[in-house]
Backbone as CSV, one residue per row, in Angstrom:
resi,resn,N_x,N_y,N_z,CA_x,CA_y,CA_z,C_x,C_y,C_z
1,MET,101.189,-230.261,2.592,101.263,-231.031,3.439,102.082,-229.910,5.103
2,LYS,102.540,-228.593,4.593,102.972,-227.852,5.162,101.357,-226.551,5.849
3,ASN,100.266,-226.677,5.398,99.265,-226.075,5.746,98.543,-226.951,6.488
4,ILE,98.625,-228.237,6.547,98.284,-229.201,7.444,98.976,-229.174,8.686
5,ALA,99.933,-228.769,8.648,100.749,-229.093,9.513,101.019,-227.776,10.811
6,PHE,100.611,-226.852,9.698,100.419,-225.060,10.267,99.424,-225.275,11.276
7,ALA,98.522,-225.802,10.538,97.125,-225.984,10.891,96.533,-226.627,12.529
8,VAL,97.431,-227.901,12.579,97.729,-228.988,13.196,98.292,-227.795,14.611
9,LEU,99.710,-227.076,14.154,100.189,-226.310,15.462,99.300,-225.782,16.078
10,LEU,98.490,-224.695,15.040,97.305,-223.748,15.086,96.823,-224.667,16.692
11,LEU,96.143,-225.481,16.286,95.386,-226.458,17.040,95.345,-226.551,18.787
12,LEU,97.138,-226.829,18.417,97.326,-227.671,19.619,97.507,-226.189,20.158
13,VAL,98.298,-225.221,20.004,98.630,-223.562,20.559,97.205,-223.573,21.120
14,GLY,96.046,-223.384,20.358,94.805,-222.944,21.051,94.505,-223.409,21.870
15,ALA,94.324,-225.100,21.758,93.933,-226.067,23.027,94.926,-225.816,23.985
16,ALA,96.181,-225.659,24.023,96.851,-225.555,25.198,96.271,-224.138,26.143
17,ALA,96.170,-222.752,24.930,95.964,-221.481,25.765,94.568,-221.377,26.167
18,GLY,93.686,-222.138,25.779,92.214,-222.187,26.261,92.012,-223.338,27.745
19,ALA,92.972,-224.147,27.818,93.406,-225.275,28.744,94.049,-224.148,30.048
20,GLY,94.634,-223.758,29.825,95.274,-222.571,30.773,94.165,-221.493,31.268
21,LEU,93.447,-221.127,30.048,92.733,-219.776,30.616,91.210,-220.767,31.884
22,HIS,90.752,-222.189,31.324,90.427,-222.466,32.301,91.152,-223.143,33.632
23,ALA,91.716,-223.408,33.682,92.565,-223.548,34.867,92.594,-221.906,35.663
24,LEU,93.295,-220.675,34.779,93.051,-219.754,36.157,91.377,-219.841,35.990
25,ALA,90.810,-219.441,35.735,88.981,-218.949,35.842,88.876,-220.147,36.530
26,ALA,89.482,-221.480,36.965,88.780,-222.573,37.962,89.576,-222.554,39.178
27,GLN,90.395,-221.320,39.069,90.803,-221.482,40.901,90.028,-220.200,41.450
28,LYS,90.481,-220.376,42.734,89.036,-219.644,43.479,90.327,-218.564,44.247
29,ALA,89.972,-217.420,44.506,90.422,-216.116,44.864,90.822,-216.585,46.945
30,GLU,91.745,-216.354,47.281,92.079,-216.384,48.670,90.773,-215.850,49.499
31,PRO,90.300,-215.918,50.283,89.086,-215.356,51.358,90.013,-214.464,51.904
32,GLY,88.997,-213.009,51.607,89.957,-211.694,52.580,89.237,-211.605,53.566
33,GLY,88.853,-212.423,54.446,88.382,-212.629,55.694,86.923,-211.712,56.212
34,TYR,86.763,-211.248,56.965,85.352,-210.306,57.743,85.824,-209.975,58.993
35,ILE,85.138,-209.262,59.524,85.371,-208.207,60.832,83.877,-208.389,61.390
36,VAL,83.402,-208.712,62.532,82.031,-207.762,62.846,82.343,-207.182,64.498
37,GLU,81.881,-206.095,64.396,81.245,-205.159,65.091,80.355,-205.056,66.190
38,HIS,79.914,-204.737,67.173,78.802,-204.474,67.548,78.523,-202.936,68.132
39,ASP,77.620,-202.441,68.252,77.659,-200.701,68.773,78.013,-200.714,70.298
40,ALA,77.973,-201.954,70.860,77.726,-201.683,72.560,78.878,-202.288,72.838
41,ASP,79.927,-203.050,72.279,81.169,-203.020,72.605,82.012,-202.060,72.040
42,ILE,81.918,-201.123,71.207,83.026,-200.023,70.895,82.662,-198.392,71.016
43,ALA,81.328,-198.221,71.874,80.430,-197.145,72.217,81.160,-196.591,72.849
44,LYS,81.920,-194.765,72.728,82.754,-194.098,73.875,81.436,-192.982,73.895
45,ASP,81.988,-192.311,75.030,81.293,-191.157,75.570,82.453,-190.284,75.231
46,GLU,81.611,-189.317,73.554,82.851,-188.177,73.594,82.283,-187.198,73.618
47,PRO,83.376,-185.688,73.170,82.542,-184.479,73.230,82.497,-184.007,71.683
48,GLY,81.322,-183.436,71.544,81.239,-182.860,69.980,82.557,-182.592,69.467
49,THR,82.641,-183.328,68.077,84.208,-182.535,67.356,84.112,-181.482,67.033
50,HIS,85.210,-181.597,66.312,85.558,-180.031,66.025,85.242,-178.422,67.255
51,ASN,85.154,-178.877,68.125,84.545,-178.034,69.007,83.407,-177.606,69.256
52,GLY,82.245,-178.865,68.699,81.003,-178.612,68.073,80.376,-178.465,69.763
53,GLY,80.480,-178.946,70.732,80.018,-178.926,71.921,79.062,-179.745,72.802
54,GLY,78.936,-180.161,73.690,77.813,-181.094,74.030,78.843,-182.238,73.784
55,MET,78.046,-183.235,74.614,78.412,-184.719,74.739,77.647,-185.379,73.695
56,THR,78.194,-186.540,73.212,77.809,-187.295,72.134,78.734,-188.767,72.204
57,ILE,77.375,-189.859,71.971,78.177,-191.051,71.965,78.908,-191.954,70.322
58,GLY,80.527,-191.689,70.490,80.908,-192.235,68.920,81.373,-193.661,68.893
59,TYR,80.797,-193.897,67.925,80.675,-195.571,67.582,82.202,-195.773,65.756
60,SER,83.465,-195.520,66.896,84.502,-196.020,65.654,84.316,-197.547,65.011
61,PHE,83.176,-197.646,64.037,83.666,-199.312,63.907,85.416,-199.635,62.862
62,PHE,85.433,-200.784,63.183,87.049,-201.568,62.533,88.404,-200.158,62.621
63,SER,88.380,-199.497,63.693,89.447,-198.576,63.723,90.767,-199.029,64.132
64,LYS,90.203,-200.298,64.458,91.945,-200.713,65.030,92.491,-201.815,63.977
65,VAL,91.828,-201.867,62.790,92.060,-202.862,61.380,93.034,-202.354,60.573
66,PRO,94.131,-202.674,60.563,95.289,-202.415,59.875,95.760,-201.630,58.208
67,LYS,95.658,-201.324,57.851,95.458,-201.176,56.197,94.268,-200.582,55.652
68,LEU,93.399,-200.444,56.755,91.929,-200.323,55.755,91.624,-198.682,55.882
69,ARG,91.886,-198.054,54.675,91.234,-197.053,53.968,89.741,-196.203,54.334
70,LEU,89.190,-197.172,54.638,87.690,-196.576,54.814,87.393,-196.158,56.345
71,VAL,86.754,-195.636,56.833,86.425,-195.031,57.947,84.992,-194.713,57.762
72,PHE,84.729,-195.795,59.293,83.119,-195.411,59.104,82.688,-195.693,60.957
73,ARG,81.725,-194.073,60.959,81.394,-194.243,62.055,80.337,-194.179,62.667
74,LYS,79.273,-193.741,63.526,78.042,-194.022,64.032,78.401,-192.536,65.179
75,ARG,77.611,-191.950,65.122,77.654,-190.724,66.432,76.497,-190.481,66.506
76,ALA,76.259,-190.635,67.965,74.719,-190.026,68.486,74.838,-188.898,69.337
77,PHE,74.075,-187.223,68.712,74.625,-186.227,69.324,73.659,-186.189,70.345
78,HIS,74.206,-185.644,71.637,72.761,-185.198,72.697,72.256,-183.933,72.345
79,PRO,71.289,-183.701,72.980,71.006,-182.615,72.708,71.779,-181.728,73.050
80,GLY,72.043,-180.419,72.083,72.448,-179.390,72.533,74.563,-179.288,71.874
81,SER,74.496,-181.066,71.489,75.375,-180.703,70.807,75.764,-180.884,69.200
82,GLY,77.133,-180.937,68.901,77.231,-180.774,67.440,78.475,-180.603,66.824
83,VAL,78.603,-180.907,65.736,80.336,-180.533,64.888,80.267,-179.097,64.791
84,GLY,81.969,-178.631,65.148,82.046,-177.526,65.163,82.369,-177.094,63.171
85,PRO,82.236,-176.068,63.265,82.984,-175.621,61.769,84.080,-175.828,61.502
86,HIS,84.393,-176.564,60.158,85.465,-176.808,59.830,85.472,-177.081,58.627
87,GLU,86.691,-177.067,57.971,87.149,-177.174,56.240,87.559,-178.860,56.293
88,GLN,86.648,-178.848,55.179,86.765,-180.515,55.115,88.293,-180.825,54.277
89,LYS,88.836,-181.876,54.749,90.147,-182.186,54.041,89.762,-183.464,53.297
90,GLU,88.926,-183.954,52.998,88.526,-184.820,52.128,86.925,-185.519,52.012
91,ASP,86.708,-185.949,51.003,85.203,-186.301,50.613,84.785,-187.220,52.313
92,GLU,83.359,-186.464,52.362,83.037,-187.280,53.665,81.277,-186.971,53.282
93,ILE,80.586,-188.451,54.033,79.087,-188.541,53.874,78.742,-188.713,55.155
94,TYR,78.087,-187.925,55.365,76.832,-187.914,56.348,75.281,-188.626,56.306
95,TYR,74.877,-189.864,56.764,73.548,-190.055,56.808,72.397,-190.349,57.853
96,VAL,71.613,-189.252,57.751,71.156,-189.319,59.188,70.028,-190.774,59.268
97,LEU,70.250,-191.097,60.462,69.468,-192.811,60.870,68.360,-191.913,61.585
98,SER,68.415,-191.146,62.622,67.582,-190.212,63.510,67.488,-189.409,64.109
99,GLY,66.198,-188.413,64.251,66.513,-187.077,65.002,66.464,-185.974,64.330
100,ARG,67.115,-185.048,64.076,66.701,-183.958,63.636,67.956,-182.620,63.707
101,GLY,69.072,-182.265,62.963,69.656,-181.860,63.243,69.596,-180.447,61.898
102,THR,70.697,-179.404,62.024,71.144,-178.514,60.860,72.768,-178.337,60.614
103,MET,72.326,-178.670,59.207,73.818,-178.786,59.025,74.440,-177.115,58.636
104,THR,75.360,-176.586,58.835,75.680,-175.716,58.011,76.612,-175.914,56.884
105,LEU,76.242,-176.255,55.286,77.453,-176.399,54.286,77.664,-174.823,53.429
106,ASP,78.818,-174.340,53.697,79.673,-173.639,53.080,78.632,-172.247,53.507
107,GLY,78.466,-171.793,54.463,77.541,-170.593,54.624,76.054,-170.744,54.607
108,LYS,75.718,-172.365,53.988,74.364,-172.103,53.802,73.386,-172.992,54.946
109,THR,72.414,-173.078,55.463,71.969,-173.756,56.532,70.790,-175.162,56.048
110,VAL,71.199,-175.953,56.502,69.763,-176.733,55.228,69.327,-177.572,56.883
111,ASP,68.290,-178.216,56.992,67.637,-179.302,57.988,67.688,-180.212,57.593
112,VAL,68.338,-181.459,58.294,68.933,-183.051,58.324,67.698,-183.512,59.286
113,THR,67.339,-184.533,58.114,66.301,-185.523,59.097,66.470,-186.944,58.659
114,PRO,66.057,-187.580,59.222,66.281,-189.486,58.951,65.832,-189.684,56.997
115,GLY,67.000,-190.251,56.768,66.806,-190.714,55.537,67.620,-189.613,54.270
116,THR,68.019,-188.561,54.980,69.128,-187.075,54.776,70.564,-187.655,54.620
117,ALA,71.377,-187.524,53.372,72.721,-187.785,53.349,73.212,-186.865,52.555
118,VAL,73.837,-186.318,53.163,75.307,-184.903,52.308,76.645,-185.785,52.708
119,LEU,76.252,-184.927,51.487,78.489,-185.324,50.991,78.904,-183.914,50.956
120,THR,80.341,-183.709,52.034,80.596,-182.713,52.091,82.127,-182.867,50.925
121,ARG,82.487,-181.705,50.287,83.703,-182.257,49.315,84.954,-181.659,49.680
122,THR,85.905,-182.066,49.476,87.402,-181.403,49.945,87.368,-180.015,49.237
123,GLY,87.497,-179.406,50.589,87.709,-178.040,50.273,86.632,-177.098,50.517
124,SER,85.342,-177.797,50.922,83.693,-176.699,51.717,83.908,-177.064,53.297
125,SER,83.681,-176.438,53.670,83.137,-176.109,55.065,82.074,-176.757,55.696
126,HIS,81.646,-176.876,56.723,80.606,-177.621,57.361,80.611,-177.265,58.575
127,SER,79.494,-177.802,59.320,79.100,-177.479,61.044,77.658,-178.417,60.820
128,LEU,77.309,-179.007,62.151,76.501,-179.991,62.534,75.984,-179.360,63.941
129,LYS,74.486,-179.180,64.126,74.108,-179.108,65.568,73.025,-179.902,65.318
130,GLN,72.552,-180.877,66.795,71.415,-180.933,67.106,70.413,-180.303,67.138
131,VAL,69.166,-180.815,66.806,68.221,-179.830,67.501,66.980,-180.881,68.182
132,GLY,66.076,-180.287,68.838,65.264,-180.906,69.085,65.421,-182.122,70.428
133,SER,64.473,-183.014,70.911,64.452,-183.245,72.352,65.548,-184.763,71.735
134,GLU,65.269,-185.383,70.798,66.034,-186.619,70.641,67.629,-186.636,69.987
135,ASP,68.305,-187.939,70.257,69.333,-187.835,69.960,69.635,-187.765,68.341
136,LEU,70.041,-186.960,67.641,70.609,-186.789,66.060,71.813,-188.039,65.995
137,VAL,70.930,-189.118,65.426,72.555,-190.410,65.131,72.496,-190.353,63.306
138,VAL,74.008,-190.404,63.264,74.324,-190.038,62.026,75.748,-191.307,61.892
139,LEU,75.410,-191.891,60.700,76.977,-192.624,59.928,77.740,-191.759,59.186
140,ILE,79.106,-191.885,59.485,80.146,-191.024,58.741,80.821,-191.743,58.348
141,ASN,81.116,-191.359,56.591,81.931,-192.256,56.350,83.179,-191.455,55.330
142,TYR,83.888,-191.536,55.392,85.594,-191.211,54.865,86.671,-191.880,54.527
143,GLU,87.210,-191.539,53.815,88.720,-192.326,53.561,90.009,-191.668,53.963
144,VAL,90.927,-192.368,54.585,92.291,-191.658,55.166,93.098,-192.724,54.760
145,GLU,94.250,-192.348,54.940,95.727,-193.119,54.426,95.818,-193.938,55.000
146,PRO,95.818,-195.429,54.777,96.094,-196.121,55.901,96.948,-196.371,57.172
147,LYS,96.649,-196.913,57.992,97.679,-197.132,59.067,98.788,-198.322,58.957
């Protein structure tokens, strides 16, 4: 009789646990929301960063969003403009959308063209220079401490 009572108790406990797991699985997470921004709404004429010279158009997407660790930018480098040499404080990714440029990475110069992705690691150094007659347009992505 003790064995039957124990078996029934295990079944009841198992059923209750299963029902609890099912209830957790059925709950929906709170929606996180979304933000949509367009180039035309955030475009700013800016000098080349890190004293790179020339003029650019900077697009700092989601820069006013609180607690966002991700920096996502687009920059159009006009002829002759660029990013001056500097040491990298965090991992940073450049992705070339259009145009041509030369990037100096830890003293080595490489050509960057559409479809080129470059990861600069913390402690490395780099610069970027637009070359040719067409704007060099890149996406830039890195993390920061949230505001």
